[in-house]
Structure formats: structure tokens, C-alpha cells
gemmi code that builds the backbone of each chain (N, CA, C; Angstrom):
import gemmi

chains = {
    "A": [
        ("CYS", (-86.731, -20.614, -3.467), (-85.951, -19.874, -2.483), (-84.722, -20.658, -2.031)),
        ("CYS", (-84.674, -21.901, -2.391), (-83.565, -22.721, -1.860), (-82.564, -23.094, -2.940)),
        ("ASP", (-81.411, -22.523, -2.840), (-80.346, -22.932, -3.752), (-79.563, -24.045, -3.066)),
        ("ALA", (-79.791, -25.263, -3.540), (-79.178, -26.425, -2.877), (-77.662, -26.281, -2.780)),
        ("ASP", (-77.069, -25.629, -3.816), (-75.607, -25.510, -3.823), (-75.089, -24.729, -2.626)),
        ("LEU", (-75.945, -23.816, -2.139), (-75.510, -23.006, -0.998), (-75.248, -23.859, 0.238)),
        ("TYR", (-75.961, -24.975, 0.292), (-75.842, -25.798, 1.495), (-74.863, -26.953, 1.345)),
        ("LYS", (-74.292, -27.048, 0.145), (-73.300, -28.110, -0.054), (-71.995, -27.714, 0.608)),
        ("GLN", (-71.243, -28.710, 1.030), (-69.904, -28.429, 1.518), (-69.057, -27.970, 0.342)),
        ("PRO", (-68.030, -27.150, 0.605), (-67.192, -26.742, -0.514), (-66.577, -27.966, -1.181)),
        ("ARG", (-66.355, -27.847, -2.509), (-65.781, -28.945, -3.278), (-64.464, -29.393, -2.651)),
        ("GLY", (-64.325, -30.682, -2.459), (-63.054, -31.188, -1.962), (-63.016, -31.397, -0.471)),
        ("LEU", (-64.011, -30.918, 0.227), (-63.986, -31.115, 1.680), (-65.269, -31.816, 2.138)),
        ("GLU", (-65.662, -32.787, 1.326), (-66.894, -33.501, 1.660), (-66.711, -34.359, 2.911)),
        ("ASP", (-65.534, -34.959, 3.042), (-65.344, -35.918, 4.126), (-63.971, -35.749, 4.776)),
        ("PRO", (-63.833, -34.717, 5.625), (-62.514, -34.491, 6.241), (-62.051, -35.662, 7.101)),
        ("GLU", (-63.023, -36.394, 7.669), (-62.608, -37.531, 8.522), (-61.958, -38.637, 7.691)),
        ("ALA", (-62.509, -38.872, 6.505), (-61.919, -39.896, 5.632), (-60.508, -39.473, 5.211)),
        ("LEU", (-60.355, -38.179, 4.893), (-59.020, -37.695, 4.500), (-58.041, -37.789, 5.668)),
        ("ALA", (-58.532, -37.541, 6.859), (-57.670, -37.649, 8.044), (-57.220, -39.096, 8.244)),
        ("ARG", (-58.090, -40.023, 7.910), (-57.703, -41.436, 8.040), (-56.661, -41.831, 6.995)),
        ("GLU", (-56.744, -41.205, 5.814), (-55.819, -41.541, 4.709), (-54.448, -40.906, 4.883)),
        ("THR", (-54.381, -39.867, 5.731), (-53.142, -39.085, 5.840), (-52.667, -39.059, 7.299)),
        ("VAL", (-51.597, -38.323, 7.552), (-51.132, -38.217, 8.951), (-51.815, -37.044, 9.661)),
        ("PHE", (-52.672, -36.305, 8.941), (-53.309, -35.129, 9.534), (-54.502, -35.514, 10.408)),
        ("SER", (-54.734, -34.675, 11.419), (-55.969, -34.807, 12.196), (-57.087, -34.124, 11.409)),
        ("VAL", (-58.327, -34.283, 11.845), (-59.444, -33.643, 11.149), (-59.271, -32.119, 11.183)),
        ("SER", (-58.883, -31.582, 12.335), (-58.673, -30.126, 12.436), (-57.580, -29.666, 11.478)),
        ("GLU", (-56.522, -30.452, 11.386), (-55.427, -30.086, 10.466), (-55.894, -30.131, 9.010)),
        ("ILE", (-56.723, -31.124, 8.686), (-57.280, -31.195, 7.322), (-58.099, -29.934, 7.058)),
        ("GLU", (-58.891, -29.527, 8.014), (-59.730, -28.341, 7.820), (-58.886, -27.069, 7.705)),
        ("ALA", (-57.804, -27.012, 8.479), (-56.913, -25.851, 8.402), (-56.172, -25.842, 7.060)),
        ("LEU", (-55.767, -27.041, 6.615), (-55.091, -27.155, 5.323), (-56.024, -26.722, 4.189)),
        ("TYR", (-57.304, -26.965, 4.384), (-58.273, -26.565, 3.365), (-58.340, -25.035, 3.228)),
        ("GLU", (-58.077, -24.339, 4.322), (-58.034, -22.865, 4.258), (-56.904, -22.420, 3.334)),
        ("LEU", (-55.749, -23.094, 3.465), (-54.615, -22.793, 2.581), (-54.975, -23.136, 1.133)),
        ("PHE", (-55.582, -24.311, 0.960), (-55.967, -24.767, -0.383), (-56.901, -23.750, -1.047)),
        ("LYS", (-57.872, -23.243, -0.274), (-58.827, -22.273, -0.829), (-58.100, -21.024, -1.321)),
        ("LYS", (-57.123, -20.597, -0.513), (-56.355, -19.398, -0.873), (-55.615, -19.609, -2.198)),
        ("ILE", (-54.903, -20.746, -2.278), (-54.091, -20.999, -3.475), (-54.990, -21.238, -4.688)),
        ("SER", (-56.080, -21.985, -4.487), (-56.914, -22.399, -5.629), (-57.802, -21.278, -6.156)),
        ("SER", (-57.872, -20.180, -5.431), (-58.716, -19.078, -5.925), (-57.864, -17.933, -6.495)),
        ("ALA", (-56.564, -18.147, -6.586), (-55.670, -17.055, -6.992), (-55.893, -16.603, -8.436)),
        ("VAL", (-56.183, -17.537, -9.331), (-56.399, -17.178, -10.740), (-57.852, -17.460, -11.137)),
        ("ILE", (-58.277, -18.702, -10.934), (-59.683, -19.064, -11.203), (-60.243, -19.651, -9.903)),
        ("ASP", (-61.313, -19.071, -9.436), (-61.868, -19.523, -8.156), (-62.798, -20.723, -8.387)),
        ("ASP", (-62.154, -21.872, -8.651), (-62.949, -23.054, -8.989), (-62.719, -24.212, -8.020)),
        ("GLY", (-62.029, -23.936, -6.918), (-61.802, -25.014, -5.953), (-60.787, -26.040, -6.422)),
        ("LEU", (-59.987, -25.677, -7.396), (-58.940, -26.572, -7.905), (-57.669, -25.753, -8.127)),
        ("ILE", (-56.531, -26.386, -7.962), (-55.268, -25.676, -8.202), (-54.732, -26.069, -9.570)),
        ("ASN", (-54.565, -25.084, -10.439), (-53.914, -25.387, -11.714), (-52.419, -25.051, -11.594)),
        ("LYS", (-51.676, -25.381, -12.635), (-50.212, -25.225, -12.557), (-49.809, -23.766, -12.335)),
        ("GLU", (-50.550, -22.873, -12.948), (-50.244, -21.445, -12.805), (-50.419, -21.007, -11.343)),
        ("GLU", (-51.495, -21.461, -10.717), (-51.745, -21.104, -9.311), (-50.684, -21.721, -8.392)),
        ("PHE", (-50.264, -22.927, -8.747), (-49.233, -23.601, -7.951), (-47.912, -22.819, -8.018)),
        ("GLN", (-47.540, -22.417, -9.237), (-46.305, -21.636, -9.415), (-46.412, -20.286, -8.732)),
        ("LEU", (-47.596, -19.707, -8.810), (-47.833, -18.405, -8.191), (-47.633, -18.502, -6.671)),
        ("ALA", (-48.135, -19.579, -6.083), (-47.992, -19.768, -4.639), (-46.539, -20.030, -4.253)),
        ("LEU", (-45.826, -20.743, -5.129), (-44.429, -21.074, -4.814), (-43.489, -19.892, -4.994)),
        ("PHE", (-43.693, -19.156, -6.107), (-42.721, -18.111, -6.464), (-43.275, -16.703, -6.361)),
        ("LYS", (-44.572, -16.592, -6.059), (-45.257, -15.282, -6.002), (-45.265, -14.595, -7.363)),
        ("THR", (-44.970, -15.356, -8.387), (-45.090, -14.830, -9.752), (-45.429, -16.007, -10.660)),
        ("ASN", (-46.260, -15.765, -11.683), (-46.582, -16.873, -12.591), (-45.692, -16.861, -13.829)),
        ("LYS", (-44.701, -15.985, -13.791), (-43.810, -15.882, -14.960), (-42.687, -16.921, -14.897)),
        ("LYS", (-42.448, -17.427, -13.673), (-41.270, -18.270, -13.486), (-41.457, -19.683, -14.038)),
        ("GLU", (-40.513, -20.099, -14.872), (-40.514, -21.466, -15.360), (-39.628, -22.272, -14.426)),
        ("SER", (-40.128, -23.321, -13.900), (-39.284, -24.124, -13.021), (-39.486, -25.604, -13.279)),
        ("LEU", (-38.393, -26.251, -13.608), (-38.406, -27.698, -13.811), (-38.985, -28.399, -12.589)),
        ("PHE", (-38.577, -27.933, -11.397), (-38.960, -28.634, -10.174), (-40.407, -28.364, -9.781)),
        ("ALA", (-40.864, -27.121, -9.962), (-42.265, -26.832, -9.649), (-43.169, -27.694, -10.535)),
        ("ASP", (-42.774, -27.836, -11.800), (-43.514, -28.693, -12.729), (-43.533, -30.137, -12.259)),
        ("ARG", (-42.360, -30.583, -11.858), (-42.206, -31.984, -11.441), (-43.010, -32.255, -10.163)),
        ("VAL", (-42.930, -31.329, -9.197), (-43.671, -31.495, -7.949), (-45.175, -31.503, -8.258)),
        ("PHE", (-45.604, -30.562, -9.110), (-47.027, -30.494, -9.464), (-47.480, -31.830, -10.069)),
        ("ASP", (-46.684, -32.345, -10.997), (-47.065, -33.601, -11.658), (-47.140, -34.764, -10.670)),
        ("LEU", (-46.276, -34.748, -9.667), (-46.335, -35.827, -8.668), (-47.536, -35.665, -7.728)),
        ("PHE", (-47.894, -34.431, -7.442), (-49.096, -34.179, -6.637), (-50.351, -34.626, -7.413)),
        ("ASP", (-50.285, -34.435, -8.749), (-51.443, -34.673, -9.612), (-51.593, -36.165, -9.897)),
        ("THR", (-52.003, -36.911, -8.887), (-52.035, -38.377, -9.034), (-53.145, -38.828, -9.985)),
        ("LYS", (-54.135, -37.944, -10.232), (-55.201, -38.308, -11.181), (-54.819, -37.915, -12.618)),
        ("HIS", (-53.660, -37.304, -12.746), (-53.105, -36.948, -14.066), (-54.096, -36.197, -14.956)),
        ("ASN", (-54.740, -35.190, -14.380), (-55.668, -34.406, -15.196), (-55.278, -32.928, -15.245)),
        ("GLY", (-54.040, -32.625, -14.804), (-53.545, -31.255, -14.947), (-54.037, -30.278, -13.889)),
        ("ILE", (-54.811, -30.755, -12.931), (-55.273, -29.889, -11.842), (-55.208, -30.673, -10.530)),
        ("LEU", (-55.102, -29.922, -9.425), (-55.050, -30.590, -8.114), (-56.355, -30.330, -7.377)),
        ("ASP", (-57.006, -31.399, -6.950), (-58.145, -31.209, -6.062), (-57.621, -31.298, -4.622)),
        ("PHE", (-58.490, -31.041, -3.683), (-58.013, -30.976, -2.306), (-57.473, -32.323, -1.818)),
        ("GLU", (-58.089, -33.387, -2.258), (-57.628, -34.710, -1.823), (-56.184, -34.956, -2.281)),
        ("GLU", (-55.898, -34.635, -3.531), (-54.527, -34.808, -4.037), (-53.549, -33.920, -3.259)),
        ("PHE", (-53.976, -32.689, -3.016), (-53.139, -31.720, -2.299), (-52.828, -32.220, -0.883)),
        ("ALA", (-53.862, -32.681, -0.182), (-53.674, -33.130, 1.207), (-52.847, -34.408, 1.272)),
        ("CYS", (-53.128, -35.339, 0.364), (-52.395, -36.616, 0.379), (-50.911, -36.394, 0.093)),
        ("ALA", (-50.618, -35.510, -0.873), (-49.210, -35.255, -1.202), (-48.519, -34.518, -0.059)),
        ("LEU", (-49.179, -33.511, 0.491), (-48.527, -32.763, 1.578), (-48.345, -33.608, 2.831)),
        ("SER", (-49.170, -34.611, 2.968), (-49.041, -35.511, 4.123), (-47.636, -36.145, 4.167)),
        ("ILE", (-47.092, -36.417, 2.975), (-45.741, -37.012, 2.901), (-44.707, -36.054, 3.496)),
        ("PHE", (-44.999, -34.751, 3.403), (-44.056, -33.725, 3.880), (-44.218, -33.420, 5.364)),
        ("HIS", (-45.169, -34.080, 5.993), (-45.391, -33.836, 7.426), (-44.220, -34.420, 8.231)),
        ("PRO", (-43.803, -33.700, 9.300), (-42.688, -34.236, 10.107), (-42.953, -35.655, 10.644)),
        ("ASN", (-44.216, -36.016, 10.811), (-44.508, -37.353, 11.350), (-44.648, -38.441, 10.291)),
        ("SER", (-44.480, -38.081, 9.021), (-44.645, -39.095, 7.972), (-43.455, -40.050, 7.937)),
        ("PRO", (-43.708, -41.296, 7.544), (-42.613, -42.269, 7.502), (-41.510, -41.845, 6.539)),
        ("ILE", (-40.280, -42.082, 6.931), (-39.141, -41.684, 6.097), (-39.167, -42.413, 4.747)),
        ("ASP", (-39.695, -43.633, 4.743), (-39.743, -44.386, 3.480), (-40.618, -43.682, 2.444)),
        ("ASP", (-41.686, -43.029, 2.908), (-42.553, -42.280, 1.973), (-41.795, -41.086, 1.396)),
        ("LYS", (-40.978, -40.459, 2.249), (-40.197, -39.303, 1.786), (-39.123, -39.747, 0.791)),
        ("ILE", (-38.504, -40.888, 1.082), (-37.470, -41.422, 0.177), (-38.096, -41.751, -1.185)),
        ("GLU", (-39.254, -42.389, -1.153), (-39.945, -42.780, -2.398), (-40.332, -41.542, -3.214)),
        ("PHE", (-40.888, -40.538, -2.524), (-41.329, -39.329, -3.229), (-40.125, -38.614, -3.847)),
        ("SER", (-39.050, -38.504, -3.078), (-37.880, -37.776, -3.599), (-37.256, -38.535, -4.769)),
        ("PHE", (-37.295, -39.860, -4.707), (-36.765, -40.649, -5.828), (-37.573, -40.362, -7.096)),
        ("GLN", (-38.886, -40.381, -6.955), (-39.751, -40.115, -8.116), (-39.545, -38.704, -8.659)),
        ("LEU", (-39.316, -37.792, -7.730), (-39.084, -36.400, -8.100), (-37.866, -36.269, -9.021)),
        ("TYR", (-36.801, -36.982, -8.664), (-35.547, -36.857, -9.409), (-35.470, -37.814, -10.606)),
        ("ASP", (-36.353, -38.805, -10.629), (-36.405, -39.731, -11.763), (-37.267, -39.067, -12.842)),
        ("LEU", (-36.680, -38.049, -13.481), (-37.456, -37.177, -14.375), (-38.197, -37.947, -15.470)),
        ("LYS", (-37.528, -38.951, -16.028), (-38.151, -39.677, -17.144), (-38.981, -40.861, -16.656)),
        ("GLN", (-39.072, -40.995, -15.351), (-39.851, -42.092, -14.739), (-39.494, -43.451, -15.338)),
        ("GLN", (-38.179, -43.729, -15.286), (-37.692, -45.011, -15.830), (-37.372, -46.007, -14.716)),
        ("GLY", (-37.516, -45.549, -13.458), (-37.197, -46.443, -12.350), (-35.761, -46.292, -11.882)),
        ("PHE", (-35.043, -45.340, -12.470), (-33.686, -45.034, -12.008), (-33.362, -43.584, -12.373)),
        ("ILE", (-32.385, -43.041, -11.687), (-31.965, -41.671, -11.978), (-30.682, -41.763, -12.789)),
        ("GLU", (-30.723, -41.225, -13.980), (-29.526, -41.340, -14.809), (-28.722, -40.039, -14.779)),
        ("ARG", (-27.500, -40.167, -15.200), (-26.544, -39.055, -15.145), (-27.057, -37.805, -15.865)),
        ("GLN", (-27.658, -38.019, -17.018), (-28.143, -36.888, -17.813), (-29.242, -36.123, -17.053)),
        ("GLU", (-30.057, -36.873, -16.283), (-31.118, -36.227, -15.495), (-30.517, -35.391, -14.371)),
        ("VAL", (-29.471, -35.948, -13.745), (-28.825, -35.214, -12.646), (-28.227, -33.921, -13.194)),
        ("LYS", (-27.608, -34.037, -14.372), (-27.011, -32.831, -14.970), (-28.094, -31.801, -15.284)),
        ("GLN", (-29.189, -32.266, -15.853), (-30.302, -31.357, -16.188), (-30.799, -30.633, -14.927)),
        ("MET", (-30.893, -31.361, -13.820), (-31.405, -30.755, -12.579), (-30.392, -29.795, -11.958)),
        ("VAL", (-29.104, -30.168, -12.039), (-28.061, -29.271, -11.508), (-28.068, -27.964, -12.302)),
        ("VAL", (-28.098, -28.094, -13.634), (-28.084, -26.901, -14.489), (-29.327, -26.044, -14.209)),
        ("ALA", (-30.489, -26.690, -14.043), (-31.728, -25.940, -13.773), (-31.625, -25.183, -12.449)),
        ("THR", (-31.066, -25.846, -11.432), (-30.926, -25.188, -10.123), (-29.993, -23.984, -10.217)),
        ("LEU", (-28.868, -24.188, -10.914), (-27.902, -23.090, -11.051), (-28.522, -21.928, -11.833)),
        ("THR", (-29.229, -22.257, -12.900), (-29.843, -21.210, -13.729), (-30.872, -20.423, -12.925)),
        ("GLU", (-31.746, -21.143, -12.188), (-32.811, -20.429, -11.475), (-32.266, -19.583, -10.323)),
        ("SER", (-31.089, -19.958, -9.807), (-30.551, -19.155, -8.705), (-29.478, -18.168, -9.189)),
        ("GLY", (-29.286, -18.110, -10.499), (-28.349, -17.146, -11.076), (-26.887, -17.467, -10.782)),
        ("MET", (-26.621, -18.730, -10.429), (-25.223, -19.124, -10.167), (-24.588, -19.617, -11.465)),
        ("ASN", (-23.315, -19.404, -11.553), (-22.623, -19.801, -12.766), (-21.452, -20.719, -12.427)),
        ("LEU", (-21.525, -21.955, -12.848), (-20.388, -22.870, -12.666), (-20.002, -23.396, -14.045)),
        ("SER", (-18.716, -23.593, -14.232), (-18.277, -24.084, -15.540), (-18.740, -25.528, -15.715)),
        ("ASP", (-18.806, -25.943, -16.975), (-19.239, -27.310, -17.273), (-18.306, -28.326, -16.613)),
        ("ASP", (-17.005, -28.008, -16.563), (-16.036, -28.923, -15.935), (-16.364, -29.129, -14.460)),
        ("VAL", (-16.707, -28.026, -13.783), (-17.021, -28.125, -12.353), (-18.302, -28.940, -12.161)),
        ("ILE", (-19.307, -28.666, -12.999), (-20.577, -29.420, -12.907), (-20.308, -30.916, -13.121)),
        ("GLU", (-19.518, -31.222, -14.136), (-19.212, -32.631, -14.423), (-18.492, -33.284, -13.249)),
        ("SER", (-17.592, -32.536, -12.614), (-16.848, -33.159, -11.499), (-17.756, -33.369, -10.280)),
        ("ILE", (-18.729, -32.470, -10.080), (-19.692, -32.666, -8.987), (-20.509, -33.937, -9.252)),
        ("ILE", (-20.913, -34.102, -10.510), (-21.728, -35.282, -10.857), (-20.889, -36.569, -10.783)),
        ("ASP", (-19.633, -36.473, -11.241), (-18.722, -37.640, -11.126), (-18.638, -38.107, -9.693)),
        ("LYS", (-18.404, -37.142, -8.815), (-18.214, -37.455, -7.404), (-19.487, -38.066, -6.811)),
        ("THR", (-20.616, -37.515, -7.209), (-21.905, -38.007, -6.708), (-22.135, -39.450, -7.152)),
        ("PHE", (-21.860, -39.716, -8.430), (-22.068, -41.082, -8.928), (-21.055, -42.060, -8.332)),
        ("GLU", (-19.837, -41.582, -8.082), (-18.835, -42.460, -7.435), (-19.381, -42.969, -6.110)),
        ("GLU", (-20.075, -42.066, -5.404), (-20.600, -42.458, -4.100), (-21.924, -43.213, -4.203)),
        ("ALA", (-22.819, -42.705, -5.068), (-24.187, -43.243, -5.064), (-24.331, -44.516, -5.888)),
        ("ASP", (-23.638, -44.559, -7.034), (-23.837, -45.663, -7.974), (-22.957, -46.846, -7.581)),
        ("THR", (-23.364, -47.523, -6.526), (-22.513, -48.597, -5.986), (-22.489, -49.821, -6.908)),
        ("LYS", (-23.483, -49.926, -7.799), (-23.497, -51.058, -8.740), (-22.736, -50.723, -10.029)),
        ("HIS", (-22.234, -49.508, -10.105), (-21.416, -49.059, -11.249), (-22.059, -49.335, -12.610)),
        ("ASP", (-23.330, -48.994, -12.703), (-23.982, -49.174, -14.011), (-24.420, -47.834, -14.607)),
        ("GLY", (-23.908, -46.750, -14.031), (-24.187, -45.426, -14.595), (-25.544, -44.856, -14.238)),
        ("LYS", (-26.251, -45.517, -13.330), (-27.547, -44.972, -12.905), (-27.760, -45.256, -11.418)),
        ("ILE", (-28.698, -44.498, -10.848), (-28.981, -44.661, -9.407), (-30.373, -45.274, -9.291)),
        ("ASP", (-30.423, -46.504, -8.808), (-31.744, -47.120, -8.647), (-32.282, -46.807, -7.255)),
        ("LYS", (-33.481, -47.310, -6.985), (-34.159, -46.947, -5.742), (-33.366, -47.378, -4.503)),
        ("GLU", (-32.770, -48.557, -4.593), (-31.998, -49.072, -3.454), (-30.757, -48.193, -3.213)),
        ("GLU", (-30.091, -47.827, -4.301), (-28.910, -46.959, -4.180), (-29.308, -45.581, -3.650)),
        ("TRP", (-30.467, -45.090, -4.106), (-30.951, -43.796, -3.632), (-31.217, -43.848, -2.118)),
        ("ARG", (-31.848, -44.923, -1.711), (-32.165, -45.097, -0.291), (-30.872, -45.094, 0.547)),
        ("ASN", (-29.877, -45.848, 0.078), (-28.610, -45.909, 0.813), (-27.934, -44.539, 0.868)),
        ("LEU", (-28.022, -43.815, -0.247), (-27.393, -42.489, -0.300), (-28.052, -41.526, 0.702)),
        ("VAL", (-29.390, -41.475, 0.698), (-30.062, -40.497, 1.575), (-29.964, -40.904, 3.054)),
        ("LEU", (-29.836, -42.192, 3.290), (-29.663, -42.596, 4.696), (-28.274, -42.173, 5.196)),
        ("ARG", (-27.301, -42.129, 4.286), (-25.968, -41.629, 4.657), (-25.942, -40.106, 4.721)),
        ("HIS", (-26.814, -39.480, 3.922), (-26.866, -38.003, 3.885), (-28.303, -37.532, 4.129)),
        ("PRO", (-28.759, -37.563, 5.369), (-30.153, -37.189, 5.648), (-30.504, -35.770, 5.196)),
        ("SER", (-29.486, -34.922, 5.042), (-29.777, -33.552, 4.604), (-30.418, -33.529, 3.209)),
        ("LEU", (-30.209, -34.616, 2.438), (-30.814, -34.668, 1.101), (-32.333, -34.750, 1.175)),
        ("LEU", (-32.847, -35.106, 2.347), (-34.304, -35.197, 2.509), (-34.868, -33.988, 3.252)),
        ("LYS", (-34.012, -33.010, 3.500), (-34.434, -31.863, 4.306), (-35.688, -31.186, 3.746)),
        ("ASN", (-35.701, -31.001, 2.421), (-36.878, -30.315, 1.857), (-38.097, -31.226, 1.703)),
        ("MET", (-37.974, -32.446, 2.214), (-39.141, -33.351, 2.205), (-39.926, -33.247, 3.511)),
        ("THR", (-39.481, -32.371, 4.407), (-40.195, -32.180, 5.676), (-40.515, -30.702, 5.860)),
        ("LEU", (-41.796, -30.413, 6.061), (-42.236, -29.032, 6.252), (-42.748, -28.859, 7.680)),
        ("GLN", (-41.972, -28.138, 8.473), (-42.379, -27.921, 9.867), (-43.709, -27.166, 9.936)),
        ("TYR", (-43.982, -26.345, 8.893), (-45.243, -25.575, 8.836), (-46.458, -26.477, 9.057)),
        ("LEU", (-46.338, -27.722, 8.587), (-47.494, -28.607, 8.658), (-47.840, -28.993, 10.092)),
        ("LYS", (-46.877, -28.857, 10.987), (-47.157, -29.161, 12.403), (-47.972, -28.043, 13.038)),
        ("ASP", (-47.842, -26.843, 12.466), (-48.499, -25.665, 13.053), (-49.663, -25.186, 12.202)),
        ("ILE", (-50.147, -26.042, 11.336), (-51.125, -25.598, 10.337), (-52.404, -25.040, 10.988)),
        ("THR", (-52.804, -25.590, 12.121), (-54.054, -25.099, 12.742), (-53.857, -23.711, 13.366)),
        ("THR", (-52.621, -23.403, 13.768), (-52.392, -22.056, 14.314), (-52.121, -21.052, 13.185)),
        ("THR", (-51.588, -21.552, 12.053), (-51.365, -20.662, 10.914), (-52.702, -20.266, 10.270)),
        ("PHE", (-53.649, -21.211, 10.250), (-54.957, -20.937, 9.628), (-56.073, -21.183, 10.653)),
        ("PRO", (-56.134, -20.363, 11.705), (-57.111, -20.616, 12.770), (-58.555, -20.451, 12.302)),
        ("SER", (-58.744, -19.777, 11.151), (-60.119, -19.531, 10.698), (-60.862, -20.808, 10.353)),
        ("PHE", (-60.123, -21.939, 10.288), (-60.808, -23.196, 9.976), (-61.915, -23.501, 10.983)),
        ("VAL", (-61.777, -22.978, 12.219), (-62.773, -23.310, 13.259), (-64.163, -22.776, 12.883)),
        ("PHE", (-64.186, -21.707, 12.083), (-65.486, -21.147, 11.696), (-66.221, -22.039, 10.699)),
        ("HIS", (-65.442, -22.895, 10.003), (-66.057, -23.771, 8.992), (-66.031, -25.234, 9.428)),
        ("SER", (-65.581, -25.464, 10.641), (-65.387, -26.852, 11.062), (-66.712, -27.613, 11.118)),
        ("GLN", (-66.644, -28.857, 10.624), (-67.849, -29.696, 10.617), (-67.855, -30.694, 11.764)),
        ("VAL", (-66.733, -30.834, 12.420), (-66.641, -31.895, 13.434), (-65.997, -31.371, 14.707)),
        ("ASP", (-66.258, -32.062, 15.749), (-65.618, -31.769, 17.014), (-64.422, -32.699, 17.119)),
        ("ASP", (-63.244, -32.180, 16.824), (-62.041, -33.015, 16.710), (-61.359, -33.132, 18.065)),
        ("THR", (-61.833, -34.042, 18.877), (-61.241, -34.151, 20.216), (-60.332, -35.359, 20.313)),
    ],
    "B": [
        ("GLN", (-16.407, -24.420, -1.546), (-15.772, -25.211, -2.611), (-16.833, -26.103, -3.258)),
        ("PRO", (-17.371, -25.704, -4.405), (-18.493, -26.437, -4.992), (-18.183, -27.884, -5.338)),
        ("VAL", (-16.940, -28.195, -5.680), (-16.615, -29.561, -6.103), (-16.840, -30.566, -4.971)),
        ("ALA", (-16.782, -30.051, -3.722), (-16.967, -30.938, -2.579), (-18.448, -31.247, -2.339)),
        ("MET", (-19.319, -30.582, -3.097), (-20.746, -30.731, -2.860), (-21.343, -31.903, -3.634)),
        ("ASN", (-22.244, -32.610, -2.992), (-22.993, -33.648, -3.664), (-23.996, -32.972, -4.621)),
        ("ALA", (-24.157, -33.536, -5.812), (-25.059, -32.916, -6.797), (-26.481, -32.768, -6.242)),
        ("PHE", (-26.911, -33.739, -5.453), (-28.283, -33.673, -4.938), (-28.433, -32.623, -3.837)),
        ("GLU", (-27.344, -32.352, -3.126), (-27.383, -31.256, -2.146), (-27.619, -29.947, -2.888)),
        ("LEU", (-26.921, -29.829, -4.012), (-27.073, -28.614, -4.820), (-28.506, -28.507, -5.358)),
        ("ILE", (-29.005, -29.621, -5.900), (-30.358, -29.625, -6.467), (-31.394, -29.273, -5.394)),
        ("SER", (-31.160, -29.778, -4.182), (-32.164, -29.552, -3.122), (-32.243, -28.077, -2.713)),
        ("LEU", (-31.318, -27.264, -3.207), (-31.387, -25.824, -2.925), (-32.378, -25.108, -3.840)),
        ("SER", (-32.883, -25.832, -4.833), (-33.795, -25.189, -5.791), (-35.030, -24.624, -5.092)),
        ("LYS", (-35.399, -23.413, -5.497), (-36.588, -22.779, -4.904), (-37.851, -23.569, -5.237)),
        ("GLY", (-37.841, -24.209, -6.390), (-39.006, -24.999, -6.805), (-39.244, -26.200, -5.914)),
        ("LEU", (-38.235, -26.567, -5.130), (-38.391, -27.704, -4.216), (-38.682, -27.247, -2.796)),
        ("ASN", (-38.742, -25.932, -2.607), (-39.010, -25.401, -1.269), (-40.500, -25.145, -1.094)),
        ("LEU", (-41.212, -26.202, -0.729), (-42.675, -26.083, -0.664), (-43.138, -25.252, 0.531)),
        ("GLY", (-42.206, -24.907, 1.400), (-42.541, -24.017, 2.513), (-43.130, -22.700, 2.007)),
        ("ASN", (-42.746, -22.331, 0.768), (-43.268, -21.089, 0.182), (-44.779, -21.116, -0.009)),
        ("LEU", (-45.341, -22.320, -0.107), (-46.797, -22.418, -0.280), (-47.535, -21.809, 0.909)),
        ("PHE", (-46.874, -21.825, 2.047), (-47.550, -21.383, 3.284), (-47.546, -19.868, 3.452)),
        ("ASP", (-46.849, -19.191, 2.528), (-46.900, -17.720, 2.540), (-47.974, -17.219, 1.586)),
        ("ALA", (-48.799, -18.150, 1.117), (-49.783, -17.766, 0.073), (-50.720, -16.679, 0.583)),
    ],
}
model = gemmi.Model(1)
for chain_id, residues in chains.items():
    chain = gemmi.Chain(chain_id)
    for i, (resn, *xyz) in enumerate(residues, 1):
        res = gemmi.Residue()
        res.name, res.seqid = resn, gemmi.SeqId(i, " ")
        for name, pos in zip(("N", "CA", "C"), xyz):
            atom = gemmi.Atom()
            atom.name, atom.element = name, gemmi.Element(name[0])
            atom.pos, atom.b_iso = gemmi.Position(*pos), 0.0
            res.add_atom(atom)
        chain.add_residue(res)
    model.add_chain(chain)
structure = gemmi.Structure()
structure.add_model(model)
structure.setup_entities()
């Protein structure tokens, strides 16, 4: 009469307190975030894990969209490099996007995001690839000359060592001069996560006072 | 005037980088 699985905690939420210690989230916020995770991870296969298709579906509301950046973000979230996101990976990555997270974590994440080939620097060809991808996905059309001049100007400012690439130190200096470049590294939603997903209280395991 | 724009400002407009969309799931 006893199905032990029925009494197990859902996969990925075995220890919300430990996850709260690892991230900037409180235990209640971790539990509320898990409500979001459950929604996204059950969209295609209800297995308690987010695959790339489910991630794209949540981002674009369609799984048809190919996006260089959605792929890149997914790969950075996927710290276990197994092609799927468990709740721990999801919570740890989103923690960086919390308004209270250290700016250095946001700078590091954004650098890795744009360092497409993971060589430790952002090269001109990568910047061009990302500019073209952004223009294509938004249906904007700029001539190659205009794109090249935007990249020239960017490297004139960012590449202070004049070696044709942007290293981590140069990236840091650039974003500190232009904080708007980190705008998408902060999600205000994460501050209100417990009010966005109030149903977490029905599954809460702890008294988070 | 697009030429006045930093390439990374342009890139940051990508929808794929707008993770706020995850919260409309």
C-alpha cells in the first residue's frame, strides 16, 4: 500500500535550505522559484528537468525559434554539461541575475556569455556574429559597412591594449563605464518571486522566518 | 543613429538575452 516515491520530495528540491545558503535567495524564494521551475520543466517532458526545447519555449513561447543567445545562456546554466538543467543549476544561475547579487558575478557571467568560443577573450569575429544574430532575430537590416563601423567604434573604446580582442579586464572596465551593458543581467522579477508564485506556501517544508 | 551605438548595447537587445520572459511561463 505504500509507494515510497509518493512521499519523496520532488526531484531537485531535496534541500531548499542548502540551496538558499549557496545563493542569494531565501528559503521561501527558493521554494517559489521551484514553482516556476516545475512549470518550465513540465512543458514538453514532465521529468523535473529543463531541456533546451523547454528553455526556448519558456523564453520565446515557441520551440521553433533558433537563438544563438538562448543556446549560449542554456549552456552557461548547464554547469554539469549534460544537456539538461536540474533545479540546482537553474537556481544557482538565476541567483546571479538577482538584484542583490554582486556586480562582479554579473560581469563574469556576461563575459562568458559573449566569449562564444570560450577562449578567455572576446574577439572581433564573435562580436560580429552576435551583432548579426541580434539583427536577424529582430528583423533589423543594417549594411555590412554600418555593422563594421559599430564594431570598429566598440573596439576603439573597449580594446585598450590594442590587440584585437577584449579580455576580462577590458570587459570589466567597459561595463563599469557603461552600466547599461549589464542591464539584462538583473531581473527585478526575482525580488518578487514569492508574490509571483504564492502557491509555494502549500508545498513549503520550512518555516522561513 | 546606429553608428553611435556600442555593439554590446545592440547585442543586449536580443530577445534570447531577456530572461525576464521566463517568468511569463
